[in-house]
One Martini backbone bead per residue (centre of mass of N, CA, C, O) as a GRO file, in nm:
protein
  435
    1MET     BB    1   0.093   0.038   0.026
    2PRO     BB    2   0.092   0.358  -0.028
    3HIS     BB    3   0.202   0.640   0.155
    4SER     BB    4   0.042   0.876   0.000
    5ILE     BB    5  -0.251   0.817   0.143
    6PHE     BB    6  -0.126   0.943   0.384
    7THR     BB    7  -0.145   1.128   0.685
    8PRO     BB    8  -0.092   1.300   0.938
    9PRO     BB    9  -0.160   1.291   1.248
   10ASN     BB   10  -0.503   1.398   1.363
   11LEU     BB   11  -0.718   1.468   1.615
   12THR     BB   12  -0.923   1.652   1.482
   13THR     BB   13  -0.997   1.459   1.246
   14PHE     BB   14  -1.052   1.191   1.397
   15THR     BB   15  -1.293   1.335   1.586
   16GLY     BB   16  -1.450   1.562   1.406
   17LEU     BB   17  -1.388   1.875   1.481
   18ASP     BB   18  -1.378   2.023   1.204
   19GLN     BB   19  -1.698   2.004   1.165
   20LEU     BB   20  -1.734   2.205   1.435
   21GLY     BB   21  -1.496   2.427   1.461
   22LEU     BB   22  -1.253   2.265   1.593
   23THR     BB   23  -0.951   2.236   1.807
   24ALA     BB   24  -0.710   2.034   1.917
   25ILE     BB   25  -0.490   2.080   2.232
   26GLY     BB   26  -0.579   1.815   2.399
   27GLN     BB   27  -0.530   1.521   2.624
   28ARG     BB   28  -0.721   1.265   2.827
   29LEU     BB   29  -0.645   0.933   2.937
   30THR     BB   30  -0.834   0.654   3.040
   31THR     BB   31  -0.994   0.354   3.107
   32VAL     BB   32  -1.299   0.516   3.110
   33LYS     BB   33  -1.193   0.786   2.958
   34ALA     BB   34  -1.220   1.088   2.747
   35GLU     BB   35  -1.035   1.399   2.691
   36ILE     BB   36  -1.086   1.705   2.495
   37LEU     BB   37  -0.904   1.979   2.422
   38CYS     BB   38  -1.056   2.286   2.295
   39LYS     BB   39  -1.102   2.518   2.020
   40VAL     BB   40  -1.175   2.774   1.827
   41THR     BB   41  -1.074   2.812   1.510
   42ASN     BB   42  -1.271   3.077   1.424
   43PRO     BB   43  -1.275   3.357   1.552
   44ALA     BB   44  -1.531   3.632   1.640
   45PRO     BB   45  -1.445   3.962   1.757
   46TRP     BB   46  -1.740   4.085   1.683
   47CYS     BB   47  -1.976   4.298   1.720
   48ARG     BB   48  -2.332   4.251   1.698
   49THR     BB   49  -2.406   4.566   1.708
   50CYS     BB   50  -2.144   4.757   1.587
   51GLY     BB   51  -1.870   4.590   1.474
   52GLU     BB   52  -1.658   4.596   1.673
   53ALA     BB   53  -1.381   4.520   1.830
   54GLY     BB   54  -1.304   4.304   2.073
   55VAL     BB   55  -1.219   4.238   2.413
   56PRO     BB   56  -1.067   4.027   2.594
   57ARG     BB   57  -1.173   3.887   2.909
   58ASP     BB   58  -1.228   3.564   2.902
   59THR     BB   59  -1.269   3.213   2.993
   60VAL     BB   60  -1.482   2.949   2.888
   61THR     BB   61  -1.620   2.635   2.993
   62ARG     BB   62  -1.729   2.349   2.794
   63ARG     BB   63  -1.919   2.048   2.827
   64LEU     BB   64  -1.920   1.763   2.594
   65ALA     BB   65  -2.058   1.508   2.454
   66HIS     BB   66  -1.917   1.248   2.255
   67ALA     BB   67  -1.813   1.039   2.045
   68PRO     BB   68  -1.708   0.737   2.089
   69PHE     BB   69  -1.392   0.553   2.150
   70GLY     BB   70  -1.400   0.234   2.212
   71TRP     BB   71  -1.633   0.271   2.427
   72ARG     BB   72  -1.527   0.556   2.526
   73PRO     BB   73  -1.601   0.815   2.683
   74THR     BB   74  -1.633   1.144   2.533
   75THR     BB   75  -1.498   1.471   2.612
   76LEU     BB   76  -1.553   1.810   2.562
   77ILE     BB   77  -1.322   2.082   2.620
   78ILE     BB   78  -1.427   2.412   2.585
   79ARG     BB   79  -1.249   2.703   2.493
   80HIS     BB   80  -1.415   3.016   2.525
   81ARG     BB   81  -1.445   3.339   2.465
   82ARG     BB   82  -1.479   3.662   2.606
   83TYR     BB   83  -1.629   3.973   2.510
   84ARG     BB   84  -1.570   4.336   2.488
   85CYS     BB   85  -1.708   4.631   2.400
   86ALA     BB   86  -1.572   4.954   2.391
   87THR     BB   87  -1.833   5.105   2.289
   88CYS     BB   88  -2.112   4.928   2.407
   89GLN     BB   89  -2.037   4.699   2.632
   90LYS     BB   90  -2.071   4.433   2.508
   91VAL     BB   91  -2.124   4.081   2.587
   92TRP     BB   92  -1.956   3.781   2.451
   93ARG     BB   93  -1.938   3.475   2.290
   94GLU     BB   94  -1.833   3.227   2.131
   95ASP     BB   95  -1.959   3.047   1.879
   96LEU     BB   96  -2.155   2.714   1.932
   97THR     BB   97  -2.389   2.634   1.722
   98GLY     BB   98  -2.197   2.419   1.552
   99VAL     BB   99  -2.176   2.203   1.803
  100ALA     BB  100  -2.453   2.274   1.963
  101VAL     BB  101  -2.722   2.290   2.128
  102PRO     BB  102  -2.857   2.491   2.325
  103ARG     BB  103  -2.809   2.344   2.639
  104GLN     BB  104  -2.658   2.109   2.543
  105LYS     BB  105  -2.464   1.793   2.630
  106ILE     BB  106  -2.440   1.730   2.314
  107SER     BB  107  -2.306   1.682   2.034
  108TYR     BB  108  -2.369   1.640   1.709
  109THR     BB  109  -2.193   1.385   1.685
  110GLY     BB  110  -2.318   1.235   1.926
  111ILE     BB  111  -2.611   1.230   1.819
  112HIS     BB  112  -2.550   1.080   1.557
  113TRP     BB  113  -2.442   0.828   1.690
  114ALA     BB  114  -2.700   0.761   1.849
  115LEU     BB  115  -2.900   0.743   1.609
  116THR     BB  116  -2.748   0.525   1.452
  117GLY     BB  117  -2.757   0.310   1.677
  118LEU     BB  118  -3.069   0.296   1.701
  119VAL     BB  119  -3.136   0.231   1.390
  120THR     BB  120  -2.891   0.023   1.287
  121GLN     BB  121  -2.818  -0.137   1.586
  122TYR     BB  122  -3.037  -0.147   1.817
  123LEU     BB  123  -2.995   0.030   2.053
  124SER     BB  124  -3.013   0.121   2.360
  125VAL     BB  125  -3.037   0.389   2.565
  126SER     BB  126  -2.848   0.279   2.781
  127ARG     BB  127  -2.607   0.231   2.589
  128ILE     BB  128  -2.584   0.522   2.490
  129ALA     BB  129  -2.539   0.657   2.764
  130GLU     BB  130  -2.279   0.501   2.825
  131GLY     BB  131  -2.117   0.598   2.572
  132LEU     BB  132  -2.152   0.916   2.650
  133GLY     BB  133  -2.174   0.979   2.966
  134VAL     BB  134  -2.486   0.991   3.040
  135THR     BB  135  -2.794   1.013   3.103
  136TRP     BB  136  -3.085   0.878   3.010
  137ASN     BB  137  -3.252   1.140   2.968
  138THR     BB  138  -3.048   1.288   2.791
  139ALA     BB  139  -3.034   1.079   2.564
  140ASN     BB  140  -3.334   1.049   2.497
  141ASP     BB  141  -3.407   1.344   2.431
  142ALA     BB  142  -3.196   1.387   2.206
  143VAL     BB  143  -3.256   1.145   2.006
  144LEU     BB  144  -3.562   1.195   1.966
  145ALA     BB  145  -3.543   1.485   1.863
  146GLU     BB  146  -3.361   1.421   1.617
  147GLY     BB  147  -3.542   1.207   1.487
  148GLN     BB  148  -3.782   1.392   1.447
  149ARG     BB  149  -3.641   1.613   1.277
  150LEU     BB  150  -3.483   1.438   1.054
  151LEU     BB  151  -3.710   1.198   0.994
  152ILE     BB  152  -4.017   1.219   1.079
  153ASP     BB  153  -4.067   1.531   0.970
  154ASP     BB  154  -4.027   1.427   0.690
  155PRO     BB  155  -4.234   1.451   0.412
  156ALA     BB  156  -4.085   1.241   0.215
  157ARG     BB  157  -4.176   0.967   0.359
  158PHE     BB  158  -4.471   0.972   0.196
  159GLU     BB  159  -4.354   0.901  -0.062
  160GLY     BB  160  -4.468   0.647  -0.289
  161VAL     BB  161  -4.747   0.564  -0.183
  162THR     BB  162  -4.983   0.278  -0.277
  163VAL     BB  163  -4.962   0.071  -0.025
  164LEU     BB  164  -5.164  -0.017   0.245
  165GLY     BB  165  -5.141  -0.090   0.599
  166VAL     BB  166  -5.369  -0.211   0.859
  167ASP     BB  167  -5.336  -0.230   1.223
  168GLU     BB  168  -5.315  -0.371   1.528
  169HIS     BB  169  -5.167  -0.287   1.862
  170VAL     BB  170  -5.007  -0.401   2.151
  171TRP     BB  171  -4.837  -0.193   2.401
  172ARG     BB  172  -5.007  -0.254   2.680
  173HIS     BB  173  -4.963  -0.500   2.947
  174THR     BB  174  -5.224  -0.385   3.114
  175LYS     BB  175  -5.515  -0.312   3.301
  176THR     BB  176  -5.440  -0.014   3.248
  177GLY     BB  177  -5.511   0.171   2.999
  178ASP     BB  178  -5.407   0.202   2.693
  179LYS     BB  179  -5.345  -0.072   2.455
  180TYR     BB  180  -5.406   0.053   2.169
  181VAL     BB  181  -5.292   0.068   1.827
  182THR     BB  182  -5.255   0.213   1.508
  183VAL     BB  183  -5.109   0.067   1.217
  184ILE     BB  184  -4.912   0.217   0.958
  185VAL     BB  185  -4.824   0.072   0.636
  186ASP     BB  186  -4.576   0.034   0.387
  187LEU     BB  187  -4.622  -0.195   0.097
  188THR     BB  188  -4.477  -0.112  -0.169
  189PRO     BB  189  -4.198  -0.261  -0.165
  190VAL     BB  190  -4.325  -0.545  -0.163
  191LYS     BB  191  -4.490  -0.525  -0.426
  192ASN     BB  192  -4.221  -0.435  -0.600
  193GLY     BB  193  -3.948  -0.568  -0.480
  194THR     BB  194  -3.752  -0.330  -0.316
  195GLY     BB  195  -3.846  -0.414  -0.016
  196PRO     BB  196  -3.940  -0.350   0.284
  197SER     BB  197  -4.140  -0.261   0.505
  198ARG     BB  198  -4.293   0.041   0.662
  199LEU     BB  199  -4.341   0.266   0.904
  200LEU     BB  200  -4.557   0.548   0.917
  201ASP     BB  201  -4.765   0.503   1.168
  202MET     BB  202  -4.896   0.581   1.509
  203ILE     BB  203  -5.215   0.541   1.674
  204PRO     BB  204  -5.417   0.604   1.913
  205GLY     BB  205  -5.604   0.347   1.897
  206ARG     BB  206  -5.913   0.157   1.772
  207SER     BB  207  -6.081   0.282   1.486
  208LYS     BB  208  -6.245   0.445   1.253
  209ALA     BB  209  -6.174   0.735   1.347
  210VAL     BB  210  -5.869   0.706   1.353
  211PHE     BB  211  -5.821   0.635   1.052
  212LYS     BB  212  -5.989   0.864   0.923
  213THR     BB  213  -5.830   1.102   1.042
  214TRP     BB  214  -5.559   1.033   0.917
  215LEU     BB  215  -5.652   1.048   0.621
  216ALA     BB  216  -5.767   1.345   0.633
  217GLU     BB  217  -5.469   1.473   0.683
  218ARG     BB  218  -5.423   1.415   0.405
  219ASP     BB  219  -5.367   1.487   0.099
  220GLU     BB  220  -5.528   1.444  -0.198
  221ALA     BB  221  -5.291   1.348  -0.376
  222TRP     BB  222  -5.207   1.115  -0.190
  223LYS     BB  223  -5.480   0.958  -0.188
  224GLN     BB  224  -5.493   0.909  -0.504
  225ARG     BB  225  -5.235   0.699  -0.496
  226ILE     BB  226  -5.404   0.494  -0.363
  227GLU     BB  227  -5.478   0.146  -0.442
  228VAL     BB  228  -5.423  -0.017  -0.163
  229VAL     BB  229  -5.589  -0.184   0.127
  230ALA     BB  230  -5.467  -0.361   0.390
  231MET     BB  231  -5.649  -0.595   0.609
  232ASP     BB  232  -5.853  -0.695   0.833
  233GLY     BB  233  -6.181  -0.774   0.972
  234PHE     BB  234  -6.221  -0.484   1.049
  235THR     BB  235  -6.477  -0.262   0.968
  236GLY     BB  236  -6.359   0.017   1.038
  237PHE     BB  237  -6.132   0.021   0.826
  238LYS     BB  238  -6.310  -0.018   0.581
  239THR     BB  239  -6.493   0.235   0.609
  240ALA     BB  240  -6.267   0.446   0.608
  241ALA     BB  241  -6.154   0.372   0.327
  242VAL     BB  242  -6.413   0.422   0.162
  243GLU     BB  243  -6.447   0.729   0.243
  244GLU     BB  244  -6.133   0.832   0.179
  245LEU     BB  245  -6.074   0.580  -0.054
  246PRO     BB  246  -6.261   0.518  -0.321
  247GLN     BB  247  -6.030   0.413  -0.534
  248ALA     BB  248  -5.963   0.191  -0.354
  249VAL     BB  249  -5.861  -0.136  -0.260
  250GLU     BB  250  -5.989  -0.379  -0.055
  251VAL     BB  251  -5.784  -0.605   0.149
  252MET     BB  252  -5.807  -0.926   0.273
  253ASP     BB  253  -5.576  -1.094   0.411
  254PRO     BB  254  -5.466  -1.418   0.446
  255PHE     BB  255  -5.388  -1.423   0.741
  256HIS     BB  256  -5.683  -1.345   0.851
  257VAL     BB  257  -5.846  -1.558   0.705
  258ILE     BB  258  -5.704  -1.805   0.827
  259LYS     BB  259  -5.754  -1.722   1.120
  260LEU     BB  260  -6.060  -1.757   1.115
  261ALA     BB  261  -6.053  -2.062   1.054
  262SER     BB  262  -5.880  -2.144   1.298
  263GLU     BB  263  -6.079  -2.042   1.514
  264ALA     BB  264  -6.318  -2.219   1.431
  265MET     BB  265  -6.172  -2.486   1.489
  266ASP     BB  266  -6.106  -2.437   1.788
  267GLN     BB  267  -6.401  -2.390   1.883
  268THR     BB  268  -6.502  -2.667   1.801
  269ARG     BB  269  -6.312  -2.836   1.971
  270GLN     BB  270  -6.391  -2.711   2.247
  271ARG     BB  271  -6.690  -2.788   2.236
  272ILE     BB  272  -6.656  -3.094   2.218
  273GLN     BB  273  -6.502  -3.122   2.485
  274ARG     BB  274  -6.726  -3.011   2.669
  275GLU     BB  275  -6.943  -3.220   2.585
  276GLU     BB  276  -6.769  -3.476   2.670
  277HIS     BB  277  -6.626  -3.360   2.966
  278GLY     BB  278  -6.703  -3.068   3.095
  279ARG     BB  279  -6.431  -2.950   2.973
  280ARG     BB  280  -6.134  -2.888   2.904
  281GLY     BB  281  -5.856  -2.981   2.769
  282ARG     BB  282  -5.632  -3.254   2.789
  283LYS     BB  283  -5.342  -3.428   2.725
  284GLU     BB  284  -5.517  -3.709   2.686
  285ASP     BB  285  -5.675  -3.586   2.466
  286PRO     BB  286  -5.708  -3.621   2.133
  287LEU     BB  287  -5.779  -3.331   2.049
  288TYR     BB  288  -5.553  -3.191   2.211
  289GLN     BB  289  -5.312  -3.343   2.074
  290CYS     BB  290  -5.414  -3.217   1.772
  291ARG     BB  291  -5.411  -2.900   1.768
  292ARG     BB  292  -5.155  -2.855   1.585
  293THR     BB  293  -5.212  -3.046   1.344
  294LEU     BB  294  -5.477  -2.907   1.241
  295THR     BB  295  -5.309  -2.632   1.143
  296LYS     BB  296  -5.173  -2.799   0.931
  297GLY     BB  297  -5.074  -2.843   0.632
  298LEU     BB  298  -5.111  -3.126   0.452
  299ALA     BB  299  -4.855  -3.090   0.262
  300PHE     BB  300  -4.663  -3.067   0.549
  301ALA     BB  301  -4.725  -3.330   0.662
  302THR     BB  302  -4.656  -3.599   0.818
  303GLU     BB  303  -4.713  -3.930   0.846
  304LYS     BB  304  -4.776  -3.919   1.147
  305GLN     BB  305  -4.987  -3.690   1.132
  306LYS     BB  306  -5.180  -3.829   0.935
  307ALA     BB  307  -5.237  -4.074   1.115
  308ARG     BB  308  -5.356  -3.917   1.351
  309LEU     BB  309  -5.597  -3.800   1.190
  310ASP     BB  310  -5.723  -4.066   1.101
  311ASP     BB  311  -5.781  -4.167   1.389
  312LEU     BB  312  -5.957  -3.929   1.477
  313PHE     BB  313  -6.181  -3.945   1.231
  314LYS     BB  314  -6.304  -4.230   1.310
  315ASN     BB  315  -6.452  -4.064   1.509
  316ARG     BB  316  -6.780  -3.950   1.513
  317LYS     BB  317  -6.753  -3.720   1.732
  318TYR     BB  318  -6.542  -3.556   1.516
  319GLU     BB  319  -6.696  -3.449   1.259
  320SER     BB  320  -6.705  -3.141   1.300
  321VAL     BB  321  -6.400  -3.099   1.292
  322GLN     BB  322  -6.358  -3.218   1.006
  323ILE     BB  323  -6.522  -3.008   0.850
  324VAL     BB  324  -6.360  -2.755   0.936
  325TRP     BB  325  -6.085  -2.866   0.849
  326SER     BB  326  -6.152  -2.888   0.544
  327VAL     BB  327  -6.196  -2.586   0.507
  328TYR     BB  328  -5.916  -2.497   0.593
  329GLN     BB  329  -5.758  -2.656   0.374
  330ARG     BB  330  -5.896  -2.525   0.125
  331MET     BB  331  -5.800  -2.239   0.190
  332VAL     BB  332  -5.498  -2.292   0.180
  333ASP     BB  333  -5.489  -2.405  -0.111
  334ALA     BB  334  -5.589  -2.151  -0.255
  335TYR     BB  335  -5.334  -1.972  -0.172
  336ARG     BB  336  -5.124  -2.200  -0.309
  337GLN     BB  337  -5.171  -2.130  -0.583
  338GLU     BB  338  -5.002  -2.043  -0.867
  339LYS     BB  339  -5.274  -1.948  -0.982
  340PRO     BB  340  -5.483  -1.696  -0.908
  341ALA     BB  341  -5.739  -1.789  -1.061
  342VAL     BB  342  -5.765  -2.062  -0.915
  343GLY     BB  343  -5.778  -1.955  -0.625
  344ARG     BB  344  -6.028  -1.779  -0.662
  345TRP     BB  345  -6.225  -2.003  -0.746
  346ALA     BB  346  -6.195  -2.183  -0.495
  347LEU     BB  347  -6.278  -1.965  -0.282
  348ASP     BB  348  -6.549  -1.893  -0.401
  349GLN     BB  349  -6.680  -2.173  -0.368
  350LEU     BB  350  -6.642  -2.193  -0.061
  351ILE     BB  351  -6.804  -1.942   0.024
  352GLU     BB  352  -7.073  -2.036  -0.096
  353GLU     BB  353  -7.104  -2.292   0.071
  354ILE     BB  354  -7.066  -2.161   0.374
  355GLY     BB  355  -7.288  -1.925   0.314
  356THR     BB  356  -7.553  -2.134   0.260
  357SER     BB  357  -7.448  -2.448   0.346
  358VAL     BB  358  -7.484  -2.556   0.679
  359PRO     BB  359  -7.468  -2.769   0.902
  360LYS     BB  360  -7.596  -2.866   1.174
  361GLY     BB  361  -7.404  -2.785   1.459
  362LEU     BB  362  -7.221  -2.525   1.313
  363PRO     BB  363  -7.166  -2.218   1.430
  364GLU     BB  364  -6.874  -2.155   1.346
  365LEU     BB  365  -6.912  -2.195   1.037
  366LYS     BB  366  -7.143  -1.994   1.002
  367LYS     BB  367  -6.986  -1.746   1.092
  368LEU     BB  368  -6.762  -1.768   0.881
  369GLY     BB  369  -6.947  -1.754   0.630
  370GLY     BB  370  -7.066  -1.472   0.690
  371THR     BB  371  -6.804  -1.313   0.686
  372LEU     BB  372  -6.703  -1.394   0.398
  373ARG     BB  373  -6.955  -1.295   0.247
  374ARG     BB  374  -6.932  -0.993   0.329
  375ARG     BB  375  -6.599  -1.005   0.239
  376LYS     BB  376  -6.555  -1.120  -0.049
  377SER     BB  377  -6.427  -0.891  -0.218
  378ASP     BB  378  -6.176  -0.862  -0.028
  379VAL     BB  379  -6.072  -1.152  -0.043
  380LEU     BB  380  -6.052  -1.174  -0.368
  381ALA     BB  381  -5.863  -0.922  -0.422
  382TYR     BB  382  -5.588  -1.057  -0.378
  383PHE     BB  383  -5.572  -1.205  -0.667
  384ASP     BB  384  -5.545  -0.908  -0.810
  385HIS     BB  385  -5.319  -0.832  -0.555
  386VAL     BB  386  -5.051  -0.967  -0.537
  387GLY     BB  387  -4.882  -0.873  -0.225
  388SER     BB  388  -5.138  -0.744  -0.059
  389SER     BB  389  -5.027  -0.797   0.239
  390ASN     BB  390  -5.035  -0.792   0.605
  391GLY     BB  391  -4.783  -0.950   0.697
  392PRO     BB  392  -4.568  -0.719   0.731
  393ALA     BB  393  -4.722  -0.593   0.970
  394GLU     BB  394  -4.675  -0.836   1.156
  395ALA     BB  395  -4.367  -0.814   1.146
  396ILE     BB  396  -4.356  -0.539   1.284
  397ASN     BB  397  -4.485  -0.632   1.546
  398GLY     BB  398  -4.244  -0.813   1.616
  399ARG     BB  399  -4.035  -0.581   1.635
  400LEU     BB  400  -4.184  -0.432   1.865
  401GLU     BB  401  -4.151  -0.653   2.069
  402HIS     BB  402  -3.843  -0.634   2.068
  403LEU     BB  403  -3.826  -0.342   2.162
  404ARG     BB  404  -3.959  -0.385   2.439
  405GLY     BB  405  -3.734  -0.572   2.536
  406ILE     BB  406  -3.498  -0.375   2.523
  407ALA     BB  407  -3.662  -0.149   2.709
  408LEU     BB  408  -3.841  -0.290   2.927
  409GLY     BB  409  -4.053  -0.117   2.836
  410PHE     BB  410  -4.341   0.112   2.839
  411ARG     BB  411  -4.506   0.429   2.959
  412ASN     BB  412  -4.463   0.612   2.702
  413LEU     BB  413  -4.625   0.664   2.411
  414ALA     BB  414  -4.458   0.880   2.266
  415HIS     BB  415  -4.191   0.723   2.284
  416TYR     BB  416  -4.290   0.465   2.142
  417ILE     BB  417  -4.353   0.589   1.868
  418VAL     BB  418  -4.074   0.699   1.801
  419ARG     BB  419  -3.918   0.433   1.835
  420SER     BB  420  -4.082   0.276   1.620
  421LEU     BB  421  -4.011   0.454   1.379
  422LEU     BB  422  -3.700   0.421   1.404
  423GLU     BB  423  -3.706   0.103   1.384
  424THR     BB  424  -3.949   0.077   1.120
  425GLY     BB  425  -3.921   0.341   0.902
  426GLY     BB  426  -3.673   0.313   0.688
  427PHE     BB  427  -3.387   0.479   0.786
  428ARG     BB  428  -3.121   0.325   0.743
  429PRO     BB  429  -3.015   0.432   0.458
  430ARG     BB  430  -2.966   0.728   0.562
  431LEU     BB  431  -2.743   0.638   0.792
  432HIS     BB  432  -2.671   0.366   0.598
  433PRO     BB  433  -2.600   0.352   0.272
  434GLU     BB  434  -2.479   0.040   0.257
  435SER     BB  435  -2.763  -0.115   0.345
   0.00000   0.00000   0.00000
């Protein structure tokens, strides 16, 4: 490697102080921290009132947390002068607005390091505070404010959205207080095959009014670009989308359709167990032993699992479970068809069958058939817009569960929303262009 590509070692350049308008003039290193003594590179001793040259009066020291090096907290000790104007007697300090926010305890470089760690490396605020050598509250307030200003408040992040996903999310697992929020997800990258989904917004509550209000706050040009809205079976989201996005197609995604069938099968199994034993299932009950096998697609079941199902359905007492199970399997097969047209036809036939003629004694299947018949157009719309599934929204819910684990839970909903947006809002490429 040629030596010409190297430059003489320079602490100012290495620590990024030149970008802040500072020059390093000293250092003190210990095993637990690092301190860099620095001064303003280009002082401006001119009076801001009359423009006359000021007379140096004294020196003031300001301490700022900086980006750590080797995970050792680094502190900038900045010596900046105070001047007095001989003409108007005004006193001022050298300008440090390019170094840090006024009254902030962390430099711009330190805040950028913290925000990058939070978004791209999924660091906890506790780890960031430890790296900066500041308190948790100081680190949390600074990084969330910068994330809000730089990333979340950027109106450009709503550009290019054509496919929306909406779902509910439980954020607070306590007996008191609001538990639910409505999650709005951009599914456009998934539909186009250009990348993963990203969280657009999170709104307290779950109702038609919540989603409708959010849509009403968007400008008309943005709403006109929305082509598809993927959702679960909650009619409130459907009604809000119809009223605010009349040109969009509502799609009830496969995840929630299959979930409805799976719940109907579980409820049928539980009812049969109560009728047979007068109680819920126990581990020695055949139906309870097969509860997991029943929900598995038959094409992926092992020979042992198939044999277990054959033995189970030989018992006439479980005929109701077998009927609902067969409906569940037909629904799964319809979604797994290679040709969307074939899948649409198969599911259409199934919905007509269970929506009109259900054997007596199957209230769970009758309820499922009624739901699918009412939402038939939304269910079948998936096959015309393959890829418009709310599954990625469920994946984001999983990442939010992981976030709560990192933070050991949240008590402040405002902080949770900002952290969720920074975690799953698709900002990683902006802070880490090579990712």
